[in-house]
C-alpha positions in Angstrom: -47.4 -17.7 -6.0 -46.0 -15.4 -8.6 -47.6 -14.1 -11.5 -46.8 -15.9 -14.8 -45.9 -14.5 -18.1 -43.0 -12.6 -19.3 -43.9 -9.5 -16.8 -44.5 -11.7 -13.7 -41.7 -14.4 -14.2 -39.2 -13.8 -11.3 -41.0 -11.2 -9.8 -40.4 -13.1 -6.5 -36.3 -12.7 -7.0 -36.1 -9.2 -7.7 -32.6 -8.3 -9.2 -30.4 -5.2 -9.7 -28.6 -4.3 -12.9 -25.4 -2.3 -13.0 -22.6 -1.6 -15.3 -18.9 -1.1 -14.2 -16.4 -0.9 -16.9 -12.5 -0.5 -16.3 -11.0 0.4 -19.4 -7.2 0.4 -20.1 -4.8 1.5 -23.1 -2.5 -1.2 -21.9 -5.2 -3.8 -22.4 -5.7 -4.2 -18.8 -9.2 -5.3 -18.8 -12.9 -4.7 -19.9 -15.1 -5.7 -16.9 -19.0 -5.7 -17.6 -21.1 -6.4 -14.6 -24.6 -5.8 -16.0 -25.5 -9.2 -15.4 -27.9 -9.5 -12.4 -26.4 -9.5 -9.3 -28.4 -12.4 -7.9 -26.6 -14.8 -10.6 -23.1 -15.6 -10.4 -21.4 -15.2 -13.5 -18.9 -17.4 -14.8 -15.5 -15.2 -14.8 -12.7 -16.2 -16.6 -10.2 -18.2 -14.4 -7.1 -16.0 -13.4 -5.4 -18.5 -11.3 -2.8 -19.1 -14.3 -2.2 -15.5 -14.6 -1.7 -15.1 -11.0 0.4 -18.2 -10.5 2.9 -16.5 -13.1 2.7 -13.1 -11.1 3.7 -14.7 -8.3 6.3 -16.8 -9.7 7.9 -13.6 -11.2 8.0 -11.8 -8.0 9.1 -14.6 -6.1 12.0 -15.1 -8.8 12.9 -11.1 -8.2 12.7 -11.2 -4.7 14.9 -14.5 -4.8 17.4 -12.9 -6.5 17.5 -9.4 -4.6 17.5 -11.3 -1.1 20.7 -13.2 -2.2 22.8 -10.4 -3.4 21.5 -8.4 -0.5 22.7 -11.5 1.6 26.1 -11.6 0.0 27.3 -8.4 -0.9 28.4 -6.1 1.4 31.5 -5.7 4.2 32.5 -8.8 4.0 31.2 -10.1 0.8 30.5 -13.6 0.6 30.5 -16.1 -1.9 27.2 -18.4 -2.3 29.0 -21.1 -0.5 30.1 -18.8 2.3 26.5 -17.5 2.3 25.3 -20.9 3.1 27.7 -21.5 5.8 26.9 -18.0 7.3 23.4 -19.1 7.5 24.2 -22.3 9.3 26.0 -20.3 11.6 29.4 -21.5 10.7 31.3 -18.4 10.0 32.1 -15.3 11.6 29.9 -13.4 9.1 27.1 -15.1 10.7 26.0 -12.4 12.7 26.3 -9.8 9.9 24.0 -11.6 7.7 21.3 -12.9 10.2 21.3 -9.6 12.4 22.2 -6.8 10.1 20.9 -7.9 6.8 18.3 -10.1 7.3 16.1 -7.9 8.9 15.8 -5.4 6.4 14.7 -8.0 3.9 11.9 -9.1 6.2 11.0 -5.6 6.9 11.0 -4.6 3.3 8.6 -7.5 2.2 6.1 -6.5 5.2 6.0 -2.8 4.2 5.5 -3.5 0.8 3.0 -6.4 1.0 0.8 -4.0 3.2 1.3 -1.1 1.2 0.1 -3.2 -2.2 -3.2 -4.5 0.0 -3.8 -0.8 1.2 -3.6 0.7 -2.4 -6.2 -1.9 -3.7 -8.5 -1.3 -0.7 -8.3 2.4 -1.2 -8.7 2.5 -5.0 -11.5 0.0 -5.3 -13.5 1.4 -2.1 -13.4 5.0 -3.2 -13.7 3.9 -7.0 -10.3 6.3 -7.4 -7.9 4.9 -9.5 -5.3 7.4 -8.1 -5.9 7.0 -4.2 -3.1 6.2 -2.7 -2.0 7.4 1.3 1.0 9.6 0.2 -1.1 11.3 -2.3 -4.0 12.0 0.3 -2.1 13.7 2.9 -2.1 10.1 5.3 1.7 9.8 5.1 2.0 13.6 5.8 0.1 13.3 9.0 1.6 9.9 10.2 5.3 11.9 9.6 3.9 14.8 11.8 3.2 12.5 14.4 6.8 10.7 14.2 8.2 14.4 14.1 6.5 15.1 17.6 7.5 12.2 19.2 11.0 12.3 18.2 11.7 15.8 18.9 8.9 16.7 21.7 8.7 13.5 23.3 7.2 15.2 26.7 4.2 16.4 24.4 3.6 12.9 22.8 0.6 10.6 24.5 2.2 7.6 26.1 0.7 5.5 23.6 3.1 3.3 21.1 4.4 5.1 18.0 2.3 3.2 15.3 -1.0 4.2 17.2 0.1 7.7 16.9 1.1 7.6 13.6 -2.4 5.5 12.7 -4.6 8.3 14.3 -2.6 11.4 12.9 -2.6 9.8 9.3 -6.5 8.7 9.8 -7.2 12.2 10.7 -5.4 13.8 8.0 -7.1 11.6 5.4 -10.6 12.3 7.3 -9.7 15.9 6.9 -9.4 15.5 3.1 -12.5 13.9 2.8 -14.6 16.7 4.7 -13.1 19.3 2.9 -14.0 17.6 -0.6 -17.6 16.3 0.7 -17.2 13.3 -1.3 -15.4 10.5 -1.5 -15.5 9.6 -5.4 -14.5 12.7 -6.7 -10.9 12.1 -7.7 -9.8 15.6 -8.9 -11.2 17.3 -5.8 -9.9 14.5 -3.6 -6.5 14.8 -5.1 -6.5 18.8 -4.9 -7.3 18.5 -1.1 -5.0 15.8 -0.7 -2.1 18.1 -2.0 -3.3 21.0 0.3 -3.3 18.7 3.3 -0.1 17.2 2.3 1.6 20.7 2.0 -0.1 21.8 5.2 1.0 19.0 7.3 4.6 18.9 5.5 4.8 22.5 6.6 3.9 21.8 10.4 6.5 19.2 10.4 9.2 21.4 8.9 8.2 23.8 11.8 8.5 21.0 14.3 12.0 20.3 13.2 13.1 24.2 13.0 12.1 24.9 16.5 13.4 21.5 17.9 14.9 21.9 21.4 18.9 22.1 20.9 19.3 19.0 22.9 17.5 17.2 20.5 19.3 18.7 17.5 21.1 14.9 17.0 17.8 13.6 16.4 17.6 15.5 12.7 19.6 13.2 10.8 17.6 10.3 12.1 14.4 11.9 11.3 15.8 13.0 7.9 16.5 9.5 7.1 12.8 8.3 8.4 11.2 11.1 6.0 12.9 10.0 2.9 12.0 6.2 3.5 14.9 4.1 5.0 15.4 0.4 5.9 18.9 0.6 7.1 18.2 0.7 10.8 16.0 -2.0 10.7 16.6 -4.8 13.7 14.7 -7.9 14.3 13.1 -6.2 17.5 11.6 -3.5 15.0 10.7 -6.1 12.3 8.5 -8.2 15.0 6.8 -5.2 16.2 6.3 -3.8 12.5 4.7 -7.5 11.9 2.6 -7.1 15.0 1.0 -4.3 14.2 0.4 -4.4 10.6 0.2 -8.4 9.6 -3.3 -8.8 11.4 -5.0 -6.4 9.0 -4.0 -8.2 5.8 -6.7 -11.1 6.6 -9.0 -8.6 7.0 -8.2 -7.1 3.7 -8.8 -10.3 2.0 -12.0 -10.9 3.7 -13.4 -7.5 2.3 -12.7 -8.5 -1.4 -16.5 -9.5 -2.0 -17.5 -6.1 -0.4 -14.8 -4.5 -2.8 -16.1 -5.9 -5.8 -19.8 -4.8 -4.8 -18.8 -1.2 -4.3 -17.1 -1.2 -7.6 -20.3 -2.0 -9.6 -22.2 0.9 -7.7 -23.8 2.5 -4.7 -27.3 1.5 -5.8 -26.6 -2.0 -6.7 -24.6 -2.3 -3.3 -27.6 -1.1 -1.2 -29.9 -3.3 -3.5 -27.7 -6.3 -1.9 -28.0 -5.2 1.8 -24.6 -3.2 1.8 -24.4 0.2 3.2 -21.7 1.9 0.8 -20.9 5.0 3.5 -20.3 2.6 6.3 -18.5 0.1 4.0 -16.2 2.8 2.8 -15.2 3.7 6.2 -14.5 0.3 7.3 -12.3 -0.3 4.3 -10.8 2.8 4.7 -10.0 2.0 8.6 -8.3 -1.1 7.4 -6.1 0.7 4.8 -4.8 3.0 7.3 -4.3 0.2 10.0 -2.0 -1.4 7.0 -0.1 1.6 6.0 0.3 3.7 9.2 2.7 0.7 11.1 5.0 0.9 7.9 5.1 4.5 7.6 5.8 4.7 11.8 9.1 2.4 11.3 10.3 2.9 7.9 9.2 6.3 6.8 6.5 7.5 4.2 7.3 5.4 1.5 5.6 6.8 -1.9 3.9 5.4 -4.9 4.3 1.6 -4.1 0.2 1.7 -2.7 -0.5 3.7 -6.0 1.3 1.4 -8.7 1.1 -1.9 -6.9 -2.7 -2.4 -7.9 -2.4 -1.2 -11.5 0.4 -3.3 -12.4 -1.2 -6.2 -10.9 -4.6 -5.6 -12.8 -2.7 -5.1 -15.8 -0.6 -8.6 -15.5 -4.0 -10.3 -14.6 -6.1 -8.8 -16.9 -8.9 -8.4 -14.3 -10.1 -6.0 -11.6 -11.3 -8.7 -9.3 -10.4 -7.6 -5.9 -9.7 -11.5 -4.7 -6.6 -11.9 -7.0 -5.6 -8.6 -7.2 -5.4 -8.4 -3.3 -3.1 -11.2 -3.3 -0.9 -10.0 -6.5 -0.9 -6.5 -5.0 0.5 -7.7 -1.9 3.4 -9.4 -3.9 4.4 -6.8 -6.3 4.4 -4.4 -3.5 6.8 -6.6 -1.6 8.9 -7.0 -4.6 8.9 -3.4 -5.3 10.1 -2.5 -1.6 12.8 -5.4 -1.8 14.2 -4.5 -5.2 14.2 -0.8 -4.1 16.1 -1.3 -0.8 18.5 -3.5 -2.9 19.3 -0.9 -5.5 19.7 1.5 -2.7 22.4 -0.6 -0.8 24.3 -2.2 -3.8 24.1 -0.2 -6.5 26.5 2.8 -5.2 28.2 0.4 -2.5 29.8 1.3 -0.2 27.5 4.5 -0.3 23.7 3.8 0.2 20.6 5.4 -1.1 17.4 5.0 1.0 14.7 2.9 -0.4 12.4 5.6 -0.7 14.4 7.7 -2.9 14.3 4.7 -5.4 10.5 4.2 -5.2 10.1 7.6 -6.0 12.5 7.4 -8.8 11.5 4.3 -10.1 7.7 4.7 -9.8 7.6 8.5 -10.4 7.4 8.7 -13.8 4.7 5.7 -14.2 2.9 7.7 -11.3 2.6 10.7 -13.5 1.6 8.8 -16.7 -1.4 7.6 -14.6 -2.5 11.0 -13.4 -2.1 12.5 -16.8 -4.2 9.9 -18.3 -6.6 8.8 -15.8 -9.6 10.3 -17.5 -8.8 8.3 -20.5 -7.3 4.9 -18.9 -10.1 4.4 -16.5 -13.8 5.2 -16.2 -15.5 4.2 -13.1 
């Protein structure tokens, strides 16, 4: 029997209170979670906004896909494209075997990068957390360089696993140097140092490459920029096999992400170990990005900006709709970047990684420059 009166009421059901606010000059969101965590607060229905975001992404992807399938050598009309998809024209091989795989690969890589960005930013409570800014991409690139130029030195494991191990090791090194996971400034500085370090090691690997592997330099440079031009169906299936199973794990972690955003004290009060949870979430994020980096190269800024674009469109930082929206936005970014790279200066081609940097570079600088004003964790 609990004590009566104001002081005793509810003593058998202790609650924890915390406050988490996420503010943005672009009107993104103001989330106040100061209500007791034992009670479920009524949140605004975000489904219309999410449906609109998904519809917009689907429209952009549809237009880019149609243009990519039609334009090239040979260029097809809409009717000829439909006939080619049905296998009724000689161009069927070009459409199905050369143009379609890179579109599917762009969707997979973009979706996994978008989800990984949400996991890293929300679990670390750091709006600038991104695989390419924390040394993870450079660590994975070093692994690919070693397997390319010194295959005898590489362990007998699939390249995605090696990229996963090296990328994760690079991220852990950054965390160990900073000593804290949530110090944005120290984390970014350590990430910049680690990126330069692993980039230098990669350059040395290429510089001292054996003469009989000199022909691999051009291929590695294409990979290092981030390109989908060599994608085949076999590569796409391997990419999907390694990366897609981690997406359901990311969606299942949405509730944990929301708890971590409230604060470590509240997370501990509801029975969650914040440190262990962050390690698991970072492992899922690495499992998402490593296969894409291994097959398509270190695509930059997609994982950084897709979550911010999604939060801005939804007006919410709830991890559940943000994960879905970020996957769609990331996939759209990659398909658009690959389409621009292949079609804008046709017959010349600019790798997709160049376009993700060119398109997203200035917004990324904007977020870095205004992070202290735009976000308060």
